[in-house]
N, C-alpha and C positions, 0 to 999 in steps of 0.2 A: 470505535467498536473493530475488535479483532476477531479474526475466528480461526485457529490452525486446523486444518483438516491435512492428515499424514504429515508430509514435509514442507506444504504450503500456506503461505499465510493471505486472507483477506481481509483487508481495511477499507475503511469508509473515511476519506476525508473532505476537508473544507476551506474555502477560504476566508478571508477576514469578513465578506457579506455575508456568509453562511452558505453559498452554493456547495454542495457535495458530489463526490465522485466516489464509484469503486475502484479498488486498485487491488493486484493481488501479486505478489512476490511467489514464484515457484522455485522450490528445492531450499526456502527460506532457510532452515535452520541445519543445513550442511555447511554453513558457515557461522560468521557473526551477524549476518542483514536480520533475521528474523528475530534473536534474541533483541537488539538493538532498537527494532523498531517494538517488539512487546514493551520494552523499557523505558521508552520514550511516546508512549500512547497518552495524546492530547497536547504534546508539547508543537511548536511550529518546526516545519521541516524541509529542506531540499531536496525535493525527489526526481531522482533520475531514473527514466524510461522508456519505453513506447507505447503511446497510444494505440487502442484495438476495442474491437467492437464484440462484446460478450453475448453470445447467443444461448440463453438459457428458457427453457420451458417457452418456446415459441415466442419470445420476448426477444430484443436487441436494446443493448443499453453501451455507453460508451464505457471503458476503464483501460485502466493505467496499469500495464505490464514493469513491476517495479525491478529496477536493476541494482543499485545503490540508492542511498539515502546518506544526509549530511544535516547536522543541528548548527542552526545559528551561533549557539552560545557557546559552540565545541569548535568553531572555524578560528 
């Protein structure tokens, strides 16, 4: 799942066991990262970022603030 709002990209990723986590990439489309994340949707990725707590509509949930990404097939 990917959602672009203004210049930010919100995604949900999962591990091999199916556990999911939300992530956001601020200013994703100011460089190449937003486009790369969108093009590689559904593929395995190595994500670099900071863990944070998302406070939204009275709920708290973990989320990753994405700073960079790489794809195993391109390493």
